[in-house]
Structure formats: C-alpha cells, structure tokens
N, C-alpha and C positions, 0 to 999 in steps of 0.2 A: 230353922229359919224358913221364911217364905220369901220367894223372889217374885216381885211384882214387875211384870213386863208390859210396857205401854208403847205401842206403835204410834208415831206422831208425824204430822205434816202441817206446819203452820198453825200450831195450836196455842199461840200466845194468849188467847182469850180464855180458853177452857183449862189449859194445863195448870195454871196457878190454883184454881178452885179444887181440882183433883189433888194437887200437892198438899193443900191445906187440910183436905179430908184425911189424907194419909198421915200427915204430921200429927193430927189430933187423935190418932188411934190409941186405944188402951193397950193393944198388943204392940210391942216395940221391936220384936225380933223379925225384922224384915230388911230387904234391900230393894232399891228401885232402879230399874233399867229402862231407859227411854231409847227406843229404836227410831232414830230420826231419819226421815226420808228427804234429806237435803232441804230443810225448811229455810225460807228466806226472811222470816220474821224473827221474833225474840225467843222462839221455842228452845233453842240450844242454851241460851243464856239463862232462861228460867230453870231448865233441867239441872244445869251446873250449880245454880244458886241453891237448889235443894239437895245438893250432893248426890245426884243421880249418876249412875254409870251410863255411858253412852254407847249404843250399838248402832251399826249401820242399818238403816231402814230401807223402805221401798214400798211395794204393795203390802197390805196388812200381813199376809202369810209370811212374807220374807222378813218383815220386821219382827214378828213374833218368834220366828225360828232363830234369827240372829240374836235376839235378846235372850232366848232360852239357853243358847250355847254359853252365855256368860253367867248363867244363874248358878249361885252357890247353894241355894236352898233345896231341900228335898221335896218341897211343894212349889209349884209355879202358878201364880195368879195372873192371867191375861186380862187386861182391862183396856177399854177404849179411853181416849184422852178426855172425852166429854161426859164422863159419868161422875156421880157424887154419891156419898153414903154417910151413915151415922158413925159416931166415934167407936162403936163396938162392932163394926162390920167385920174386921179381920178376926177378932176373937170369936164372934158367933160363927163365922164361916169355918174356921179351923176346928172349933169344938164339934160342930155338927158333922163335918167331914170325917173327923176321926171317930166320933161316936158311932157313926153308921158304917165305918170301915169301907169308905169309898176309895175308888181309884181316880175318878173324875167327876166333876159336878158342874151344873149350870146354876143360874140364879133366877129368882123372881124379879122381873123387871117392871119398873114403874116410870111414867113420864115425868120429867121436870116441867111443872106448870099445871094449870087447871083446865086445859082444853078437854071437853067431854069426848071428842072424837079420839084423841090420843089415849085417854083412859080406856075407851072401848077397845081400841086396837090392842093395847097391852093386856087387857082382860082376856081377849081371844087368844093372843099369843101364849100367855101363861097357862091358860086352860089346855092348849094344845101340847105344850112341852111337858106339863105335869101328866097328861093323859097318856102320852107315848113313852114316858121315861123308863118304863119297865121292859119294853120290847124294842123300841126304836129311839135311841138317845138323840135329843136335839138340844143344842145350847147356842145362844147368840155370843158372838165374839166380844160383845160389850163386857162380858164377865164369864170366864171359864177358869175353874180351879182344877189342877191336875197334878198327880204325882210326877216328879221329874223322871222316874224310871219308866213310867208308862209313856210319857211324851217321847222319850228316846226310843222306846220299843216300837212305836208306830212311825218313827222318823219325822215326827213333828207334823206341821200343817203341810198339806199338798199345795205347793206353789204353782202348779199348773191349772188349778181350779180358778175360774173367773169370778164366781159368785157362790156364796154359802160354803166356803171352805171351812168355816167354823162348825157348821152342822156336820160336814163330813168328818172333821176332826173328832167331834164328840162321839159320832157313831163308831169310828175305828178304835178310839180309846175305850169305849164301852165294851168292846170285845176282849179287852185286856184286863179290865177292872170294873168293879161295880159302879154304875152311874146313877145319880139321882139329881133332881132339882132341889137345892137347899131351901128350907122353909123359913129359917130364922132371919138371915141377912137379906136386906132389900137393896137393890141397886137402882138408882135413879138415872135415867138416860135423857140427854138433851134431844129435842125434837127438831134440830136445825135442818136435817136432811129432808124431813117431811115438810117443813115450812118452806124450804127453798125449791124443792122439786114438786111439791103438791102432795097433800096427804092421800088423796084417792089414787093418784098415779103411783106413788111409792108403795102404798099398801097393796095395790093390785099386783105390782111387779113382784113383791116378795111372796104373795100368795101363789102366783103362777110359777115362780121359781121352785116353791116347795112341791107343787104338783109335778113339775118337770123332773125333779130329782127322783120322785117315786116311780115314775113311768120310764124315764130314759137314762137315769144315772146322773152322775155329777156334771156340773155345768163347766165345760172346758172351752166354750166359745163365747162370743159376745152377743148372744141372742137377746139378752135382756138389757144390754147397754147400761149397766149399773155403774155409776161413777164412784169407785172405791177410793180413788185419790181425791177425797173431798177437800176443798179449800174454802175456808170461811173468810 
C-alpha cells in the first residue's frame, strides 16, 4: 500500500481536482491522509466525502509529519493540495521507484497552464534537480515519494526550518537510501503563488534561498519572509 499525505489549509478549490486525479488512478492500493491546518472553508468536508483520513495540520512540515504517523503503507507519497496528474501516475511512480531500488524520490514538475515564464522556470528547476540528484538530492514538497522506514529513520521533516524543509528532507533521506528524480510520472503544479506574489519576486526568492542553503545551511529564520500558510 502507498499512503498519500496531503497538508491542506483552505483548499476547497484545489482539493477536489486532486481527489479526482487520485480516484482515477489505475493503481488502487492506496490510502489518503489529509492534514488539515484548521481550514475555515469546505476543505474538511471535501476530504471526508472522499473517505480521507484526517490528521492535525499546521505548517507544511507539521502536517506531513502528522500525516505520516497515521500512514499504514510502506511507501509515503507527500503531495501538495494544488497538484494534478495523469491516471497512471501512481503506477508509473511505484514501478520506477521499485525498479531503481530507491529509498526516496522527487518528481519532474510542470506548470498548470501555458505561461512561457512558468515553463521556463520549471525547465530550470528540473534541470537543477536532475543535475544534482547523484550527489546533492533536491526535491520539492509538491511531490516526494519515500519509504516509510527511511522517513522514520530521519525523524521526518524538520519542523524548525522556515523555508525549503522539503529540500532538507530529501537531502537527509538521500543519506539513508538511494535518491533519484523519477522520469516517467509527471506532476503538474498550480502557479497560484507565483501569480499572487509575482513571478519575478517568487522566483528570485526561491533562487536566493537555494544559495543561502549552500553557503549558510538550513533556513531557520524569516529572512525570506515566504508565506507557507498560503490562503487562496
């Protein structure tokens, strides 16, 4: 079984689309855990309507960790609530993960929509994660697949990190098991944060945060003021 963990805060617009993507999967051996961060919209009702288990949410790292504690599967797939994918996504991901004997994996990310700037941003991001996968694992929290045993061995996501806790998680898990960016499954990501906060501003902030991590270590202060508790 694969356990799908989704941190959520007021995701009534995006969550149904993700639920329908999961419902349409050719792979049926899964459970869904939604870690709700006290949503005030219909998020909880939607999760229950799709027979999801409910965990206590908070910041993304907290929600992911709480969801993982409830997981029954030997594989945990962490997804953001605003992603979408094809009907063979789970099957392709699990097949490639097992075939390559991985312990943790990230995904090739693509933008929802046809904006050329978004496509360019993800082209650069994917090039970076593929180029560094052999010696410096990086994976976005939009989609990370990990063995439950490895997740437990690293004590999950570091809840003290303010930004890029997903990258830190991939790096630490990569020391316990083989890491790769999966080639077959593609994960489509909503660009709402880029649209709301500005593409240039958001892209620059993420680029500078990557440099910060290389030279100064993990980001445990609010130097980048990145709003993780995104509300739509």
